[in-house]
C-alpha positions as YAML, in Angstrom:
chain: A
units: angstrom
residues:
- id: 1
  name: MET
  ca: [165.24, 104.84, 75.70]
- id: 2
  name: LYS
  ca: [165.63, 101.14, 76.42]
- id: 3
  name: ARG
  ca: [163.58, 98.89, 74.14]
- id: 4
  name: GLU
  ca: [161.55, 96.07, 75.66]
- id: 5
  name: GLN
  ca: [162.78, 92.62, 74.76]
- id: 6
  name: PRO
  ca: [160.20, 90.58, 72.81]
- id: 7
  name: LEU
  ca: [158.68, 87.64, 74.65]
- id: 8
  name: PRO
  ca: [160.13, 84.27, 73.58]
- id: 9
  name: PHE
  ca: [157.67, 82.09, 71.68]
- id: 10
  name: VAL
  ca: [158.99, 78.88, 73.24]
- id: 11
  name: ASP
  ca: [159.73, 78.49, 76.95]
- id: 12
  name: HIS
  ca: [159.48, 75.84, 79.65]
- id: 13
  name: PHE
  ca: [155.75, 76.48, 80.10]
- id: 14
  name: THR
  ca: [155.01, 76.12, 76.41]
- id: 15
  name: PHE
  ca: [156.05, 72.47, 76.66]
- id: 16
  name: ILE
  ca: [153.97, 71.68, 79.76]
- id: 17
  name: ALA
  ca: [150.93, 73.82, 78.85]
- id: 18
  name: PRO
  ca: [148.87, 70.96, 77.30]
- id: 19
  name: TYR
  ca: [149.25, 68.95, 80.53]
- id: 20
  name: TYR
  ca: [149.18, 71.76, 83.08]
- id: 21
  name: ASP
  ca: [145.51, 71.48, 84.08]
- id: 22
  name: ARG
  ca: [145.78, 67.72, 84.50]
- id: 23
  name: ILE
  ca: [148.69, 68.17, 86.89]
- id: 24
  name: PHE
  ca: [147.34, 71.08, 88.96]
- id: 25
  name: GLY
  ca: [143.61, 71.06, 88.19]
- id: 26
  name: GLN
  ca: [142.59, 69.59, 91.54]
- id: 27
  name: SER
  ca: [144.64, 71.96, 93.71]
- id: 28
  name: SER
  ca: [142.51, 73.75, 96.30]
- id: 29
  name: THR
  ca: [142.07, 77.51, 95.91]
- id: 30
  name: ASP
  ca: [139.78, 77.99, 98.93]
- id: 31
  name: ASP
  ca: [142.38, 79.93, 100.94]
- id: 32
  name: LEU
  ca: [143.31, 82.13, 97.99]
- id: 33
  name: ILE
  ca: [139.69, 83.02, 97.26]
- id: 34
  name: GLY
  ca: [139.11, 83.65, 100.96]
- id: 35
  name: TYR
  ca: [141.93, 86.20, 101.04]
- id: 36
  name: LEU
  ca: [140.88, 87.70, 97.71]
- id: 37
  name: GLU
  ca: [137.25, 88.20, 98.84]
- id: 38
  name: PRO
  ca: [135.82, 88.52, 95.30]
- id: 39
  name: ARG
  ca: [132.49, 90.36, 94.99]
- id: 40
  name: ALA
  ca: [129.86, 90.82, 92.34]
- id: 41
  name: GLY
  ca: [130.63, 93.66, 89.94]
- id: 42
  name: GLN
  ca: [134.40, 93.55, 90.41]
- id: 43
  name: GLN
  ca: [137.03, 93.45, 87.68]
- id: 44
  name: VAL
  ca: [139.73, 90.87, 88.43]
- id: 45
  name: LEU
  ca: [143.17, 90.37, 86.88]
- id: 46
  name: ASP
  ca: [145.02, 87.06, 87.20]
- id: 47
  name: VAL
  ca: [148.70, 87.78, 86.52]
- id: 48
  name: GLY
  ca: [150.73, 84.76, 85.47]
- id: 49
  name: GLY
  ca: [147.47, 82.82, 85.45]
- id: 50
  name: GLY
  ca: [148.50, 80.48, 82.65]
- id: 51
  name: THR
  ca: [145.61, 78.38, 81.36]
- id: 52
  name: GLY
  ca: [143.07, 80.16, 83.56]
- id: 53
  name: ARG
  ca: [142.84, 77.23, 85.97]
- id: 54
  name: VAL
  ca: [142.24, 79.52, 88.96]
- id: 55
  name: ALA
  ca: [140.41, 82.27, 87.06]
- id: 56
  name: GLU
  ca: [137.73, 79.74, 86.05]
- id: 57
  name: GLN
  ca: [136.78, 79.32, 89.70]
- id: 58
  name: LEU
  ca: [135.82, 82.98, 89.95]
- id: 59
  name: ALA
  ca: [133.21, 82.68, 87.19]
- id: 60
  name: GLY
  ca: [129.89, 83.95, 88.49]
- id: 61
  name: LEU
  ca: [131.45, 85.55, 91.56]
- id: 62
  name: VAL
  ca: [132.68, 88.75, 89.86]
- id: 63
  name: CYS
  ca: [131.89, 90.87, 86.82]
- id: 64
  name: SER
  ca: [134.91, 89.75, 84.79]
- id: 65
  name: VAL
  ca: [138.25, 87.97, 85.07]
- id: 66
  name: CYS
  ca: [141.14, 88.40, 82.67]
- id: 67
  name: VAL
  ca: [144.33, 86.34, 82.69]
- id: 68
  name: LEU
  ca: [147.70, 87.75, 81.64]
- id: 69
  name: ASP
  ca: [150.61, 85.36, 81.04]
- id: 70
  name: PRO
  ca: [153.92, 85.58, 79.14]
- id: 71
  name: SER
  ca: [153.84, 82.00, 77.84]
- id: 72
  name: ALA
  ca: [152.42, 81.54, 74.34]
- id: 73
  name: GLY
  ca: [151.54, 77.92, 75.12]
- id: 74
  name: MET
  ca: [149.66, 78.75, 78.30]
- id: 75
  name: VAL
  ca: [147.77, 81.58, 76.61]
- id: 76
  name: LEU
  ca: [146.70, 79.27, 73.79]
- id: 77
  name: GLU
  ca: [145.38, 76.66, 76.23]
- id: 78
  name: GLY
  ca: [143.40, 79.30, 78.11]
- id: 79
  name: GLN
  ca: [141.93, 80.78, 74.94]
- id: 80
  name: ARG
  ca: [140.81, 77.30, 73.83]
- id: 81
  name: LYS
  ca: [138.64, 77.23, 76.96]
- id: 82
  name: GLY
  ca: [137.04, 80.55, 76.06]
- id: 83
  name: ILE
  ca: [138.71, 82.45, 78.90]
- id: 84
  name: CYS
  ca: [139.90, 86.04, 78.53]
- id: 85
  name: VAL
  ca: [143.65, 85.44, 78.27]
- id: 86
  name: ILE
  ca: [146.21, 87.80, 76.80]
- id: 87
  name: ARG
  ca: [149.97, 87.55, 76.47]
- id: 88
  name: GLY
  ca: [152.09, 89.97, 78.41]
- id: 89
  name: GLU
  ca: [154.39, 90.53, 81.38]
- id: 90
  name: ALA
  ca: [153.71, 91.79, 84.88]
- id: 91
  name: GLU
  ca: [156.50, 94.34, 84.50]
- id: 92
  name: THR
  ca: [154.67, 96.15, 81.66]
- id: 93
  name: LEU
  ca: [150.95, 95.64, 82.17]
- id: 94
  name: PRO
  ca: [148.91, 96.76, 79.13]
- id: 95
  name: TYR
  ca: [146.19, 98.47, 81.20]
- id: 96
  name: ALA
  ca: [145.29, 101.94, 82.37]
- id: 97
  name: GLY
  ca: [145.80, 102.85, 86.01]
- id: 98
  name: GLY
  ca: [143.27, 101.85, 88.66]
- id: 99
  name: VAL
  ca: [141.09, 99.56, 86.53]
- id: 100
  name: PHE
  ca: [141.10, 96.34, 88.61]
- id: 101
  name: ASP
  ca: [139.38, 95.80, 91.95]
- id: 102
  name: ARG
  ca: [141.26, 92.58, 92.64]
- id: 103
  name: ILE
  ca: [144.57, 91.19, 91.34]
- id: 104
  name: MET
  ca: [145.87, 87.71, 92.05]
- id: 105
  name: MET
  ca: [149.12, 85.96, 91.29]
- id: 106
  name: VAL
  ca: [149.34, 82.25, 92.08]
- id: 107
  name: ASP
  ca: [152.72, 80.48, 92.17]
- id: 108
  name: ALA
  ca: [154.13, 82.94, 89.65]
- id: 109
  name: PHE
  ca: [155.90, 85.77, 91.50]
- id: 110
  name: HIS
  ca: [159.18, 83.82, 91.60]
- id: 111
  name: HIS
  ca: [159.15, 83.62, 87.79]
- id: 112
  name: LEU
  ca: [159.14, 87.40, 87.33]
- id: 113
  name: ARG
  ca: [162.04, 89.05, 85.54]
- id: 114
  name: ASP
  ca: [161.92, 92.23, 87.70]
- id: 115
  name: GLN
  ca: [159.93, 91.75, 90.89]
- id: 116
  name: SER
  ca: [160.23, 95.35, 92.07]
- id: 117
  name: GLN
  ca: [158.94, 96.73, 88.76]
- id: 118
  name: ALA
  ca: [156.11, 94.19, 88.76]
- id: 119
  name: ALA
  ca: [155.03, 95.35, 92.24]
- id: 120
  name: LYS
  ca: [154.87, 98.94, 90.92]
- id: 121
  name: GLU
  ca: [152.78, 97.85, 87.94]
- id: 122
  name: LEU
  ca: [150.36, 95.79, 90.00]
- id: 123
  name: MET
  ca: [149.76, 98.75, 92.32]
- id: 124
  name: ARG
  ca: [149.40, 101.10, 89.36]
- id: 125
  name: VAL
  ca: [146.54, 99.14, 87.76]
- id: 126
  name: LEU
  ca: [144.86, 98.38, 91.10]
- id: 127
  name: ALA
  ca: [141.91, 100.59, 91.99]
- id: 128
  name: PRO
  ca: [142.00, 102.57, 95.27]
- id: 129
  name: GLY
  ca: [140.52, 100.32, 97.93]
- id: 130
  name: GLY
  ca: [141.47, 97.27, 95.87]
- id: 131
  name: ARG
  ca: [143.46, 94.21, 96.85]
- id: 132
  name: VAL
  ca: [146.36, 92.18, 95.50]
- id: 133
  name: VAL
  ca: [146.86, 88.59, 96.70]
- id: 134
  name: ILE
  ca: [150.19, 86.90, 95.96]
- id: 135
  name: GLU
  ca: [150.31, 83.14, 96.66]
- id: 136
  name: GLU
  ca: [153.84, 81.71, 96.73]
- id: 137
  name: PRO
  ca: [155.69, 78.64, 97.98]
- id: 138
  name: ASP
  ca: [157.25, 79.62, 101.32]
- id: 139
  name: ILE
  ca: [161.00, 79.53, 100.67]
- id: 140
  name: THR
  ca: [161.70, 79.42, 104.41]
- id: 141
  name: HIS
  ca: [160.84, 75.68, 104.26]
- id: 142
  name: LEU
  ca: [163.49, 73.15, 103.24]
- id: 143
  name: GLY
  ca: [161.13, 71.37, 100.83]
- id: 144
  name: VAL
  ca: [160.51, 74.60, 98.92]
- id: 145
  name: ARG
  ca: [164.23, 75.35, 98.80]
- id: 146
  name: LEU
  ca: [164.73, 71.96, 97.12]
- id: 147
  name: VAL
  ca: [162.08, 72.87, 94.54]
- id: 148
  name: ALA
  ca: [163.87, 76.18, 93.95]
- id: 149
  name: LEU
  ca: [167.13, 74.29, 93.38]
- id: 150
  name: GLY
  ca: [165.38, 71.99, 90.91]
- id: 151
  name: GLU
  ca: [164.09, 74.94, 88.91]
- id: 152
  name: LYS
  ca: [167.59, 76.43, 88.75]
- id: 153
  name: LEU
  ca: [168.91, 73.12, 87.44]
- id: 154
  name: LEU
  ca: [166.21, 73.27, 84.74]
- id: 155
  name: LEU
  ca: [167.57, 76.73, 83.81]
- id: 156
  name: MET
  ca: [164.34, 78.48, 84.77]
- id: 157
  name: ARG
  ca: [164.71, 82.14, 85.80]
- id: 158
  name: SER
  ca: [163.11, 81.53, 89.19]
- id: 159
  name: GLN
  ca: [163.84, 83.95, 92.05]
- id: 160
  name: PHE
  ca: [162.10, 82.59, 95.14]
- id: 161
  name: ARG
  ca: [161.76, 85.22, 97.86]
- id: 162
  name: ALA
  ca: [160.78, 85.12, 101.51]
- id: 163
  name: PRO
  ca: [157.28, 86.53, 102.15]
- id: 164
  name: GLN
  ca: [158.78, 89.48, 104.04]
- id: 165
  name: PHE
  ca: [160.81, 90.45, 100.97]
- id: 166
  name: ILE
  ca: [157.64, 90.57, 98.85]
- id: 167
  name: GLN
  ca: [155.89, 92.46, 101.64]
- id: 168
  name: ARG
  ca: [158.55, 95.19, 101.57]
- id: 169
  name: LEU
  ca: [158.26, 95.59, 97.79]
- id: 170
  name: PHE
  ca: [154.58, 96.47, 98.14]
- id: 171
  name: GLN
  ca: [155.05, 98.59, 101.24]
- id: 172
  name: ALA
  ca: [157.46, 100.67, 99.14]
- id: 173
  name: GLN
  ca: [154.45, 101.34, 96.86]
- id: 174
  name: SER
  ca: [152.30, 102.58, 99.78]
- id: 175
  name: GLY
  ca: [150.46, 99.30, 100.12]
- id: 176
  name: ARG
  ca: [149.08, 98.06, 103.44]
- id: 177
  name: VAL
  ca: [150.45, 94.54, 103.59]
- id: 178
  name: ARG
  ca: [150.01, 91.45, 105.72]
- id: 179
  name: VAL
  ca: [151.40, 87.92, 105.38]
- id: 180
  name: GLU
  ca: [149.56, 84.67, 106.07]
- id: 181
  name: ARG
  ca: [151.17, 81.23, 106.13]
- id: 182
  name: GLN
  ca: [149.96, 77.65, 106.09]
- id: 183
  name: ALA
  ca: [152.24, 74.62, 105.68]
- id: 184
  name: TYR
  ca: [154.46, 75.30, 102.64]
- id: 185
  name: THR
  ca: [152.44, 78.22, 101.25]
- id: 186
  name: ALA
  ca: [152.53, 81.94, 102.00]
- id: 187
  name: TRP
  ca: [150.03, 84.61, 100.97]
- id: 188
  name: VAL
  ca: [150.98, 88.29, 100.74]
- id: 189
  name: ILE
  ca: [147.80, 90.37, 100.91]
- id: 190
  name: VAL
  ca: [148.12, 93.99, 99.79]
- id: 191
  name: GLU
  ca: [145.51, 96.74, 100.18]
- id: 192
  name: LYS
  ca: [145.69, 99.97, 98.20]
- id: 193
  name: PRO
  ca: [144.46, 102.88, 100.33]
- id: 194
  name: GLU
  ca: [141.26, 104.64, 99.30]
- id: 195
  name: ALA
  ca: [142.92, 108.02, 99.75]
- id: 196
  name: ALA
  ca: [144.93, 109.67, 96.97]
- id: 197
  name: TRP
  ca: [147.81, 107.39, 96.19]
- id: 198
  name: GLY
  ca: [151.31, 108.75, 95.63]
- id: 199
  name: GLY
  ca: [152.85, 105.79, 93.76]
- id: 200
  name: VAL
  ca: [153.85, 105.45, 90.11]
- id: 201
  name: ARG
  ca: [151.02, 106.02, 87.61]
...
């Protein structure tokens, strides 16, 4: 049986964590929240949510929001704000199946080590009738491709994918998927059917 590799204590995000909210704090999340459609009483998971910058904006709209992020620095910054933040990876989510009504991932899917496995895990912990919203830079644009090149030069493990590629990963897990685009951003919106689901549990 293959052993999971321990998460590194220091990574690129550990260095930028203290400044992350100052850089991205004013970014609009109106479209994301519109696609997510959060409701009172729901349990929400923010995968790769870093300092909880986006999760904070759901306060009062849902029952609870928890952030999961692999970066020790990002987790520490989120915990300092009193947000529920735990350290972990999307490929091995530390939750039982079907516990979250909504899952969001903002500008993080391209950082995943194994995107196919992460899609399986997100669908596993999503409740029947629930929704996953993935917000990603749209790699079909030249400007985003230049950003992707910059991240490679910084030796980040980024794997930017076209929205249709992400769509197919979730369709393979029996998700009903649609893609929305605006300017340089794409949203992949995944619905888990209410009926008995035949994916990995």
